[in-house]
C-alpha positions as a Markdown table, in Angstrom:
| # | Residue | x | y | z |
|---|---|---|---|---|
| 1 | Met | 2.2 | 9.3 | -64.7 |
| 2 | Arg | 1.6 | 13.2 | -65.1 |
| 3 | Asn | 3.3 | 15.1 | -67.4 |
| 4 | His | 5.9 | 17.8 | -66.3 |
| 5 | Thr | 3.5 | 20.4 | -67.4 |
| 6 | Glu | 0.4 | 19.8 | -65.5 |
| 7 | Gln | 3.1 | 19.0 | -62.5 |
| 8 | Ser | 4.7 | 22.2 | -62.6 |
| 9 | Thr | 0.5 | 23.6 | -62.5 |
| 10 | Glu | -0.1 | 21.6 | -59.5 |
| 11 | Gln | 2.9 | 22.7 | -57.4 |
| 12 | Ser | 2.5 | 26.2 | -58.4 |
| 13 | Thr | -1.5 | 25.8 | -57.4 |
| 14 | Asp | -0.2 | 24.4 | -54.0 |
| 15 | Ala | 2.7 | 26.9 | -53.3 |
| 16 | Arg | 0.5 | 29.8 | -53.9 |
| 17 | Thr | -2.3 | 28.3 | -51.3 |
| 18 | Arg | 0.4 | 28.0 | -49.0 |
| 19 | Ala | 1.6 | 31.2 | -49.4 |
| 20 | Ala | -2.0 | 32.9 | -48.9 |
| 21 | Gly | -3.2 | 31.3 | -46.3 |
| 22 | Ala | -1.2 | 28.2 | -44.7 |
| 23 | Gly | -0.2 | 29.9 | -41.7 |
| 24 | Ala | 2.8 | 29.5 | -39.1 |
| 25 | Gly | 3.0 | 25.6 | -39.8 |
| 26 | Ala | 3.3 | 25.5 | -44.0 |
| 27 | Gly | 5.0 | 28.7 | -44.2 |
| 28 | Ala | 8.0 | 27.3 | -42.0 |
| 29 | His | 9.2 | 25.5 | -45.4 |
| 30 | Gly | 7.5 | 27.8 | -48.1 |
| 31 | Ala | 10.7 | 29.7 | -47.9 |
| 32 | Glu | 13.1 | 27.4 | -48.1 |
| 33 | Gly | 11.4 | 24.4 | -49.9 |
| 34 | Arg | 13.5 | 21.8 | -48.1 |
| 35 | Arg | 11.9 | 22.0 | -44.8 |
| 36 | Leu | 8.8 | 19.8 | -43.0 |
| 37 | Pro | 5.6 | 21.8 | -41.5 |
| 38 | Leu | 5.8 | 20.0 | -38.5 |
| 39 | Ala | 2.7 | 21.4 | -36.4 |
| 40 | Pro | 0.3 | 20.4 | -39.0 |
| 41 | Leu | 1.9 | 17.3 | -40.1 |
| 42 | Leu | 1.8 | 16.3 | -36.1 |
| 43 | Ala | -1.9 | 17.2 | -35.7 |
| 44 | Leu | -2.6 | 14.9 | -38.5 |
| 45 | Ala | -0.3 | 12.1 | -37.1 |
| 46 | Thr | -2.8 | 12.8 | -33.8 |
| 47 | Ala | -5.7 | 12.2 | -36.3 |
| 48 | Ala | -4.2 | 9.0 | -37.6 |
| 49 | Phe | -3.3 | 8.2 | -33.7 |
| 50 | Ile | -7.5 | 8.7 | -33.6 |
| 51 | Thr | -8.5 | 6.4 | -36.2 |
| 52 | Ser | -6.3 | 4.0 | -35.5 |
| 53 | Leu | -7.3 | 3.6 | -32.0 |
| 54 | Thr | -10.8 | 4.2 | -32.5 |
| 55 | Glu | -11.0 | 0.5 | -34.9 |
| 56 | Thr | -9.0 | -1.4 | -32.0 |
| 57 | Leu | -9.6 | -0.2 | -28.6 |
| 58 | Pro | -13.0 | -2.3 | -28.1 |
| 59 | Ala | -10.9 | -5.3 | -28.0 |
| 60 | Gly | -9.1 | -4.3 | -24.9 |
| 61 | Val | -12.7 | -3.7 | -23.2 |
| 62 | Leu | -14.4 | -6.2 | -24.6 |
| 63 | Pro | -15.7 | -7.8 | -21.5 |
| 64 | Ala | -17.1 | -4.9 | -19.9 |
| 65 | Met | -18.7 | -3.5 | -22.7 |
| 66 | Ser | -20.6 | -6.8 | -23.3 |
| 67 | Arg | -21.9 | -7.2 | -20.0 |
| 68 | Asp | -23.1 | -3.5 | -19.5 |
| 69 | Leu | -25.3 | -3.7 | -23.2 |
| 70 | Asp | -26.0 | -7.7 | -22.2 |
| 71 | Val | -24.6 | -9.2 | -25.2 |
| 72 | Gly | -21.8 | -11.5 | -25.6 |
| 73 | Glu | -18.5 | -11.5 | -25.9 |
| 74 | Ser | -18.6 | -12.9 | -29.4 |
| 75 | Thr | -21.2 | -10.4 | -30.0 |
| 76 | Met | -19.6 | -7.5 | -29.0 |
| 77 | Gly | -16.4 | -8.5 | -31.1 |
| 78 | Gln | -18.5 | -7.4 | -34.0 |
| 79 | Ser | -17.6 | -3.5 | -33.0 |
| 80 | Val | -14.2 | -4.1 | -34.6 |
| 81 | Thr | -16.2 | -5.8 | -37.9 |
| 82 | Ile | -18.9 | -3.4 | -38.3 |
| 83 | Tyr | -16.2 | -0.5 | -38.4 |
| 84 | Ala | -14.2 | -2.1 | -40.7 |
| 85 | Ile | -17.0 | -2.5 | -42.9 |
| 86 | Gly | -17.8 | 0.9 | -42.9 |
| 87 | Thr | -14.5 | 2.0 | -44.0 |
| 88 | Ala | -14.8 | -0.5 | -46.4 |
| 89 | Leu | -18.1 | -0.1 | -47.9 |
| 90 | Thr | -17.7 | 3.8 | -48.4 |
| 91 | Ala | -14.3 | 5.0 | -49.1 |
| 92 | Ile | -14.8 | 4.5 | -52.6 |
| 93 | Pro | -18.0 | 6.0 | -52.7 |
| 94 | Leu | -17.5 | 8.8 | -50.3 |
| 95 | Ser | -14.3 | 9.7 | -52.0 |
| 96 | Ala | -15.9 | 10.4 | -55.2 |
| 97 | Ala | -18.6 | 12.2 | -54.1 |
| 98 | Thr | -16.5 | 14.9 | -51.9 |
| 99 | Ala | -13.9 | 15.0 | -54.5 |
| 100 | Gly | -14.7 | 18.7 | -55.1 |
| 101 | Trp | -14.9 | 19.6 | -51.3 |
| 102 | Arg | -12.0 | 21.8 | -50.1 |
| 103 | Arg | -9.8 | 19.2 | -48.5 |
| 104 | Lys | -9.6 | 21.0 | -44.8 |
| 105 | Arg | -13.4 | 21.0 | -44.9 |
| 106 | Leu | -13.1 | 17.3 | -45.5 |
| 107 | Leu | -10.7 | 16.7 | -43.0 |
| 108 | Leu | -12.7 | 18.3 | -40.2 |
| 109 | Thr | -15.8 | 16.4 | -40.9 |
| 110 | Ala | -14.1 | 13.5 | -40.4 |
| 111 | Met | -12.9 | 14.1 | -37.8 |
| 112 | Ala | -16.3 | 15.3 | -36.6 |
| 113 | Gly | -17.7 | 12.3 | -37.6 |
| 114 | Phe | -15.2 | 10.4 | -34.8 |
| 115 | Ala | -16.2 | 13.1 | -32.1 |
| 116 | Leu | -20.0 | 12.3 | -32.6 |
| 117 | Ala | -19.1 | 8.7 | -32.8 |
| 118 | His | -17.4 | 8.2 | -29.5 |
| 119 | Thr | -20.0 | 10.3 | -27.9 |
| 120 | Val | -22.8 | 8.0 | -28.7 |
| 121 | Thr | -20.7 | 4.9 | -27.8 |
| 122 | Ala | -20.0 | 6.8 | -24.5 |
| 123 | Val | -23.5 | 7.1 | -23.3 |
| 124 | Ser | -25.5 | 4.2 | -25.4 |
| 125 | Gly | -27.1 | 1.7 | -23.5 |
| 126 | Asn | -28.5 | 0.0 | -26.4 |
| 127 | Phe | -26.6 | -2.7 | -28.6 |
| 128 | Pro | -27.6 | -1.7 | -31.7 |
| 129 | Leu | -27.5 | 1.9 | -31.1 |
| 130 | Thr | -23.6 | 1.4 | -29.9 |
| 131 | Met | -23.1 | -0.6 | -33.5 |
| 132 | Ala | -24.7 | 2.2 | -35.4 |
| 133 | Ala | -21.7 | 4.3 | -33.7 |
| 134 | Arg | -19.3 | 2.3 | -34.9 |
| 135 | Phe | -20.6 | 2.2 | -38.2 |
| 136 | Val | -20.7 | 6.0 | -38.5 |
| 137 | Ala | -16.9 | 5.8 | -36.7 |
| 138 | Gly | -16.0 | 3.5 | -39.4 |
| 139 | Val | -17.3 | 5.6 | -42.6 |
| 140 | Ala | -15.5 | 8.7 | -40.8 |
| 141 | Ala | -12.2 | 6.6 | -40.8 |
| 142 | Gly | -13.2 | 5.9 | -44.7 |
| 143 | Leu | -12.8 | 9.9 | -44.9 |
| 144 | Ala | -9.6 | 10.0 | -42.9 |
| 145 | Trp | -7.5 | 7.2 | -44.6 |
| 146 | Ala | -8.0 | 8.5 | -48.1 |
| 147 | Leu | -6.9 | 12.0 | -47.4 |
| 148 | Leu | -3.9 | 11.7 | -44.8 |
| 149 | Ala | -1.7 | 10.5 | -47.1 |
| 150 | Gly | -2.4 | 12.8 | -49.9 |
| 151 | Tyr | -2.9 | 15.9 | -47.4 |
| 152 | Ala | 0.9 | 15.3 | -46.1 |
| 153 | Arg | 2.6 | 15.1 | -49.5 |
| 154 | Arg | 0.7 | 18.4 | -50.6 |
| 155 | Met | 2.3 | 20.2 | -47.5 |
| 156 | Ala | 5.8 | 19.1 | -47.8 |
| 157 | Pro | 8.7 | 19.8 | -50.5 |
| 158 | Val | 8.9 | 16.8 | -53.2 |
| 159 | Ala | 12.2 | 15.5 | -51.9 |
| 160 | Leu | 10.2 | 15.4 | -48.8 |
| 161 | Gln | 7.5 | 14.1 | -49.8 |
| 162 | Gly | 8.1 | 10.4 | -47.9 |
| 163 | Arg | 9.1 | 11.4 | -44.8 |
| 164 | Ala | 5.8 | 13.4 | -44.2 |
| 165 | Ile | 3.9 | 10.9 | -44.6 |
| 166 | Ala | 5.8 | 8.8 | -42.7 |
| 167 | Ile | 5.7 | 11.3 | -39.2 |
| 168 | Val | 1.5 | 11.2 | -40.1 |
| 169 | Met | 1.9 | 7.5 | -39.9 |
| 170 | Thr | 3.4 | 7.3 | -36.6 |
| 171 | Gly | 0.2 | 7.4 | -35.4 |
| 172 | Ile | -0.7 | 4.1 | -35.9 |
| 173 | Pro | 2.1 | 2.0 | -34.1 |
| 174 | Val | 1.8 | 4.7 | -31.3 |
| 175 | Ala | -2.0 | 4.0 | -31.0 |
| 176 | Leu | -1.1 | 0.0 | -31.2 |
| 177 | Ala | 1.7 | 0.2 | -28.5 |
| 178 | Leu | 0.6 | 2.8 | -26.1 |
| 179 | Gly | -3.3 | 4.3 | -27.2 |
| 180 | Val | -4.9 | 0.3 | -26.7 |
| 181 | Pro | -3.1 | -0.3 | -23.5 |
| 182 | Ala | -3.8 | 2.7 | -22.0 |
| 183 | Gly | -7.4 | 3.2 | -23.1 |
| 184 | Thr | -7.5 | -0.5 | -21.7 |
| 185 | Phe | -6.0 | 0.7 | -18.4 |
| 186 | Leu | -8.5 | 3.4 | -18.0 |
| 187 | Gly | -11.4 | 1.1 | -18.9 |
| 188 | Glu | -10.7 | -1.3 | -16.0 |
| 189 | Ala | -10.0 | 2.0 | -13.6 |
| 190 | Leu | -12.4 | 4.1 | -14.5 |
| 191 | Gly | -15.4 | 2.7 | -16.8 |
| 192 | Trp | -14.9 | 1.9 | -20.8 |
| 193 | Arg | -17.8 | 4.5 | -20.7 |
| 194 | Val | -14.9 | 7.4 | -19.8 |
| 195 | Thr | -12.5 | 5.8 | -22.1 |
| 196 | Phe | -14.4 | 6.6 | -25.0 |
| 197 | Ser | -15.7 | 10.1 | -23.3 |
| 198 | Leu | -11.9 | 11.0 | -23.2 |
| 199 | Ile | -11.2 | 9.8 | -26.9 |
| 200 | Thr | -13.9 | 12.3 | -27.6 |
| 201 | Ala | -12.0 | 14.8 | -25.6 |
| 202 | Val | -8.6 | 14.5 | -27.6 |
| 203 | Thr | -10.9 | 14.5 | -31.1 |
| 204 | Leu | -12.1 | 18.0 | -30.0 |
| 205 | Ala | -8.9 | 18.8 | -29.1 |
| 206 | Val | -7.1 | 17.8 | -32.6 |
| 207 | Ile | -9.9 | 19.5 | -34.4 |
| 208 | Gly | -9.0 | 22.6 | -33.0 |
| 209 | Trp | -5.4 | 22.0 | -33.8 |
| 210 | Ile | -6.3 | 21.5 | -37.4 |
| 211 | Val | -8.2 | 24.5 | -37.7 |
| 212 | Ala | -5.3 | 26.5 | -36.3 |
| 213 | Thr | -2.5 | 24.8 | -38.1 |
| 214 | Val | -3.5 | 22.8 | -41.0 |
| 215 | Pro | -3.7 | 24.6 | -44.5 |
| 216 | Asp | -6.3 | 24.1 | -46.7 |
| 217 | Tyr | -6.5 | 23.0 | -50.5 |
| 218 | Pro | -8.7 | 22.8 | -53.5 |
| 219 | Gly | -10.5 | 19.6 | -54.4 |
| 220 | Gln | -10.4 | 18.2 | -57.7 |
| 221 | Arg | -12.2 | 20.2 | -60.4 |
| 222 | Arg | -15.6 | 18.8 | -61.7 |
| 223 | Asp | -14.2 | 19.4 | -65.3 |
| 224 | Gly | -15.0 | 15.4 | -66.5 |
| 225 | Arg | -11.6 | 14.5 | -65.5 |
| 226 | Thr | -12.2 | 13.3 | -62.3 |
| 227 | Ala | -10.6 | 9.9 | -61.8 |
| 228 | Thr | -13.2 | 7.1 | -61.6 |
| 229 | Thr | -11.6 | 3.6 | -60.0 |
| 230 | Pro | -12.2 | 2.0 | -63.5 |
| 231 | Arg | -9.7 | 4.1 | -64.7 |
| 232 | Thr | -7.4 | 4.4 | -61.7 |
| 233 | Leu | -7.1 | 0.8 | -62.0 |
| 234 | Thr | -5.6 | 1.0 | -65.5 |
| 235 | Ile | -3.0 | 3.3 | -64.4 |
| 236 | Pro | 0.5 | 1.4 | -64.5 |
| 237 | Gly | 1.9 | 0.3 | -61.2 |
| 238 | Val | -1.6 | 1.1 | -59.2 |
| 239 | Ala | -2.6 | -2.6 | -59.7 |
| 240 | Pro | 0.0 | -4.1 | -58.3 |
| 241 | Val | 0.6 | -1.5 | -55.3 |
| 242 | Leu | -3.2 | -2.9 | -54.4 |
| 243 | Phe | -2.6 | -6.2 | -54.9 |
| 244 | Val | 0.7 | -6.1 | -52.6 |
| 245 | Thr | -1.5 | -4.2 | -50.0 |
| 246 | Leu | -4.9 | -6.9 | -49.7 |
| 247 | Val | -2.5 | -10.1 | -49.4 |
| 248 | Phe | 0.1 | -7.9 | -47.1 |
| 249 | Val | -2.6 | -6.4 | -44.9 |
| 250 | Leu | -4.2 | -10.1 | -45.1 |
| 251 | Ala | -1.6 | -11.6 | -43.8 |
| 252 | His | -0.6 | -9.8 | -41.3 |
| 253 | Thr | -3.8 | -9.6 | -40.2 |
| 254 | Ile | -4.5 | -13.1 | -39.8 |
| 255 | Leu | -1.6 | -13.5 | -37.5 |
| 256 | Tyr | -1.9 | -10.3 | -35.3 |
| 257 | Thr | -6.1 | -10.9 | -34.5 |
| 258 | Tyr | -5.4 | -14.3 | -33.2 |
| 259 | Ile | -1.8 | -13.4 | -31.5 |
| 260 | Ala | -3.0 | -14.2 | -27.9 |
| 261 | Ala | -4.4 | -17.6 | -29.0 |
| 262 | Phe | -1.1 | -18.0 | -30.8 |
| 263 | Leu | 0.7 | -17.3 | -27.4 |
| 264 | Asp | -1.3 | -19.4 | -25.4 |
| 265 | Arg | -0.2 | -22.5 | -27.7 |
| 266 | Leu | 2.9 | -21.4 | -26.3 |
| 267 | Gly | 2.3 | -21.3 | -22.8 |
| 268 | Met | 3.0 | -17.9 | -23.4 |
| 269 | Gly | -0.4 | -16.3 | -22.7 |
| 270 | Gly | 0.4 | -14.1 | -19.8 |
| 271 | Ser | 2.8 | -12.2 | -22.0 |
| 272 | Thr | 0.4 | -10.9 | -24.8 |
| 273 | Gly | 0.8 | -7.5 | -23.5 |
| 274 | Leu | 4.4 | -7.8 | -23.6 |
| 275 | Val | 4.7 | -9.2 | -26.6 |
| 276 | Leu | 2.6 | -6.4 | -28.6 |
| 277 | Leu | 4.8 | -3.6 | -26.5 |
| 278 | Val | 7.8 | -5.1 | -28.4 |
| 279 | Phe | 5.9 | -5.3 | -31.6 |
| 280 | Gly | 4.8 | -1.5 | -31.4 |
| 281 | Ala | 8.2 | -0.7 | -30.3 |
| 282 | Ala | 9.6 | -2.7 | -33.1 |
| 283 | Ser | 6.9 | -0.4 | -35.9 |
| 284 | Met | 8.2 | 2.8 | -34.9 |
| 285 | Val | 11.4 | 2.4 | -35.4 |
| 286 | Ser | 10.3 | 0.9 | -38.8 |
| 287 | Ile | 8.6 | 4.1 | -39.4 |
| 288 | Trp | 11.6 | 6.0 | -38.3 |
| 289 | Ile | 14.0 | 4.1 | -40.7 |
| 290 | Val | 11.4 | 4.6 | -43.6 |
| 291 | Gly | 10.8 | 7.9 | -43.1 |
| 292 | Ile | 14.5 | 8.8 | -43.8 |
| 293 | His | 15.0 | 6.6 | -46.6 |
| 294 | Ile | 11.7 | 6.2 | -48.6 |
| 295 | Asn | 12.7 | 9.2 | -51.2 |
| 296 | Arg | 15.4 | 7.0 | -52.7 |
| 297 | Arg | 14.7 | 3.0 | -51.4 |
| 298 | Leu | 11.3 | 2.5 | -51.5 |
| 299 | Arg | 11.3 | -0.6 | -53.6 |
| 300 | Ala | 14.2 | -2.2 | -51.6 |
| 301 | Leu | 12.4 | -1.1 | -48.2 |
| 302 | Thr | 9.3 | -2.6 | -49.5 |
| 303 | Leu | 11.1 | -5.8 | -50.0 |
| 304 | Ala | 12.8 | -5.5 | -47.3 |
| 305 | Gly | 9.9 | -5.4 | -45.1 |
| 306 | Val | 8.0 | -8.5 | -46.6 |
| 307 | Val | 11.3 | -10.5 | -46.5 |
| 308 | Leu | 11.0 | -9.6 | -42.5 |
| 309 | Val | 7.8 | -10.3 | -41.8 |
| 310 | Ala | 8.1 | -13.9 | -43.5 |
| 311 | Ala | 11.4 | -14.3 | -41.7 |
| 312 | Ala | 9.5 | -13.8 | -38.3 |
| 313 | Ser | 6.2 | -16.1 | -39.4 |
| 314 | Ala | 9.0 | -18.7 | -40.0 |
| 315 | Leu | 10.5 | -18.1 | -36.5 |
| 316 | Leu | 7.0 | -18.2 | -34.9 |
| 317 | Ala | 6.4 | -21.6 | -37.2 |
| 318 | Met | 9.2 | -23.0 | -34.9 |
| 319 | Ala | 9.2 | -21.1 | -32.0 |
| 320 | Ser | 7.8 | -24.4 | -30.0 |
| 321 | Gly | 7.6 | -22.3 | -26.6 |
| 322 | Ser | 11.1 | -20.8 | -26.6 |
| 323 | Pro | 10.4 | -16.9 | -25.5 |
| 324 | Val | 13.7 | -15.8 | -27.4 |
| 325 | Leu | 12.7 | -16.8 | -30.5 |
| 326 | Val | 9.0 | -15.4 | -30.2 |
| 327 | Tyr | 10.7 | -11.8 | -29.1 |
| 328 | Ala | 13.0 | -12.2 | -31.8 |
| 329 | Ala | 9.9 | -12.7 | -34.4 |
| 330 | Val | 7.8 | -9.9 | -33.0 |
| 331 | Thr | 10.5 | -8.1 | -33.2 |
| 332 | Leu | 11.6 | -8.6 | -36.9 |
| 333 | Trp | 7.5 | -8.8 | -37.7 |
| 334 | Gly | 7.3 | -4.7 | -36.1 |
| 335 | Leu | 10.5 | -3.9 | -38.1 |
| 336 | Gly | 8.7 | -5.3 | -41.5 |
| 337 | Trp | 5.5 | -4.3 | -40.8 |
| 338 | Gly | 5.7 | -0.7 | -39.0 |
| 339 | Gly | 6.5 | 0.8 | -42.5 |
| 340 | Ala | 4.2 | -0.8 | -44.8 |
| 341 | Pro | 1.3 | 1.9 | -44.5 |
| 342 | Thr | 3.8 | 4.4 | -45.7 |
| 343 | Leu | 5.3 | 2.4 | -47.8 |
| 344 | Leu | 2.1 | 1.4 | -49.6 |
| 345 | Gln | 0.3 | 4.6 | -49.4 |
| 346 | Thr | 3.5 | 6.4 | -51.0 |
| 347 | Ala | 3.7 | 4.1 | -53.8 |
| 348 | Val | -0.2 | 4.4 | -54.4 |
| 349 | Gly | -0.1 | 7.6 | -54.8 |
| 350 | Asp | 3.4 | 8.0 | -57.3 |
| 351 | Ala | 1.7 | 5.5 | -59.3 |
| 352 | Gly | -1.6 | 7.4 | -59.6 |
| 353 | Gly | -0.7 | 10.6 | -60.4 |
| 354 | Glu | -3.3 | 13.0 | -60.6 |
| 355 | Ala | -5.7 | 10.3 | -59.4 |
| 356 | Ala | -3.5 | 9.9 | -56.2 |
| 357 | Asp | -6.8 | 10.9 | -54.3 |
| 358 | Ala | -8.9 | 8.0 | -55.8 |
| 359 | Ala | -5.8 | 5.3 | -55.7 |
| 360 | Gln | -6.0 | 6.0 | -52.1 |
| 361 | Ala | -9.4 | 5.4 | -51.4 |
| 362 | Val | -9.2 | 2.6 | -53.3 |
| 363 | Leu | -6.1 | 1.7 | -51.1 |
| 364 | Val | -8.2 | 2.5 | -47.9 |
| 365 | Thr | -11.4 | 0.1 | -49.0 |
| 366 | Leu | -8.7 | -3.1 | -50.0 |
| 367 | Trp | -6.8 | -2.3 | -46.5 |
| 368 | Asn | -10.0 | -2.4 | -44.8 |
| 369 | Ala | -11.7 | -5.6 | -46.3 |
| 370 | Ala | -8.3 | -7.3 | -45.6 |
| 371 | Met | -8.5 | -6.7 | -42.1 |
| 372 | Ala | -12.2 | -7.8 | -41.8 |
| 373 | Gly | -11.1 | -11.0 | -44.1 |
| 374 | Gly | -8.2 | -11.6 | -41.7 |
| 375 | Gly | -10.3 | -11.7 | -39.1 |
| 376 | Val | -12.5 | -14.4 | -40.8 |
| 377 | Val | -9.9 | -16.3 | -42.3 |
| 378 | Gly | -7.6 | -16.8 | -39.0 |
| 379 | Gly | -11.1 | -17.6 | -37.4 |
| 380 | Ile | -11.6 | -20.7 | -39.7 |
| 381 | Leu | -7.9 | -21.7 | -39.7 |
| 382 | Leu | -8.2 | -21.4 | -35.5 |
| 383 | Gly | -10.9 | -23.6 | -35.8 |
| 384 | Leu | -9.8 | -26.1 | -38.5 |
| 385 | Leu | -6.3 | -26.6 | -37.7 |
| 386 | Gly | -5.6 | -24.6 | -34.5 |
| 387 | Ser | -3.3 | -21.5 | -33.7 |
| 388 | Gly | -0.1 | -23.3 | -35.1 |
| 389 | Ser | -1.4 | -23.0 | -38.6 |
| 390 | Leu | -1.5 | -19.2 | -38.4 |
| 391 | Pro | 2.0 | -18.7 | -39.2 |
| 392 | Trp | 2.4 | -21.0 | -41.8 |
| 393 | Ser | -0.6 | -19.5 | -43.6 |
| 394 | Val | 1.1 | -15.8 | -43.5 |
| 395 | Leu | 4.3 | -17.8 | -45.3 |
| 396 | Ala | 2.2 | -19.0 | -48.0 |
| 397 | Leu | 0.5 | -15.6 | -48.8 |
| 398 | Leu | 3.7 | -13.5 | -48.5 |
| 399 | Leu | 5.3 | -15.6 | -51.4 |
| 400 | Pro | 2.9 | -13.6 | -54.3 |
| 401 | Val | 3.4 | -10.5 | -52.5 |
| 402 | Leu | 6.9 | -10.9 | -52.7 |
| 403 | Ile | 6.5 | -11.9 | -56.3 |
| 404 | Val | 4.8 | -8.9 | -57.4 |
| 405 | Val | 6.9 | -6.2 | -55.4 |
| 406 | Thr | 9.9 | -7.9 | -57.0 |
| 407 | Gly | 8.4 | -7.7 | -61.0 |
| 408 | Ala | 6.8 | -4.4 | -60.0 |
| 409 | Arg | 10.2 | -2.6 | -61.0 |
| 410 | Ala | 9.1 | -0.3 | -63.8 |
| 411 | His | 5.4 | 0.4 | -62.1 |
| 412 | Gly | 4.2 | 0.6 | -58.7 |
| 413 | Phe | 7.8 | -0.4 | -56.9 |
| 414 | Pro | 10.3 | 1.4 | -59.2 |
| 415 | Ala | 13.9 | 1.3 | -58.2 |
| 416 | Arg | 13.8 | 5.1 | -59.0 |
| 417 | Arg | 11.5 | 7.2 | -57.5 |
| 418 | Ala | 11.1 | 9.9 | -60.6 |
| 419 | Gly | 11.6 | 13.3 | -59.5 |
| 420 | Arg | 12.6 | 12.2 | -55.6 |
| 421 | Glu | 16.5 | 12.0 | -56.1 |
């Protein structure tokens, strides 16, 4: 953990940066030190929305894409996998290679990567070219996810850093609850190419928003002190947070990826959209709660999130076709899961200290590896044991997660966040 002199130096440097060129957004809280710069934070939230929407949208327009590109639906489905692979393979090396870049330049580069990938996807009539564009989108996502939480922390007063991250992370459930259904509807009404073209337009608008409102910050100095991945993993508290990230995301993805198959088994296949809408709405409530209480109750909120997802899995395992139990379960699931990105990114940032950017890059890599792995593991379970095995597998995976969070009291998920009380 950083000593007080290092922390004060970093805070004074960021304060000078904000005062010199932050613009209207950052200047809003510079004088009082107690206000959040909403305009730039909402720009970052929209960037998170685009990142999450880009990842999941192909699932909603899969049949049309597979017909136009003349491949099977299972083959076209790998467009989601290749995105996750692009992120997992490049987040750490690109984070290290661009450590000295100014943060705004790097963020704009990531968003330009999304715009390029969406444009190529919209006009491509060739499956390999489409997959290449999806890989580029995954690379852009690796850059973006490694930046967003740290950017939000630097723009906010210390006591409000968790709330700032929560605002940025609202882009994820909004994309899942509203963006994907809207994109699917537009794809059915106007064609999937129009949908991707519209995402390009939104991305270009966000680039302009970032240019106008988001303050710039320097990268890490290249003086030999830049954290490497092995060194980052030895920092107390980082490893427990990364373990929880890997296993918690794996458990969630196993069930979420195959929720339609699970609902089919219960005779609720026609309600998949409504079930996911309930999940998304509960996730947004979760982020709101986490944003209010994270600065004082990060540990309690993390424990509660794990317990709620475990309770949801238990209810789904016993649902036996009861719609009431299913909707109760997905509500608990959303409440437990929605705040997880904010909690885990805040925890790894706190634990990483001066190596926070490197720790974030590792977290992004493990997050996407877990998502890719969840699809594979869930598919194996579905084929061998049926969809009824999915909630039981989630329960089994959440047990070690609960043990690690409980044990990481001193570092990782401390009862008191130093300097945030």
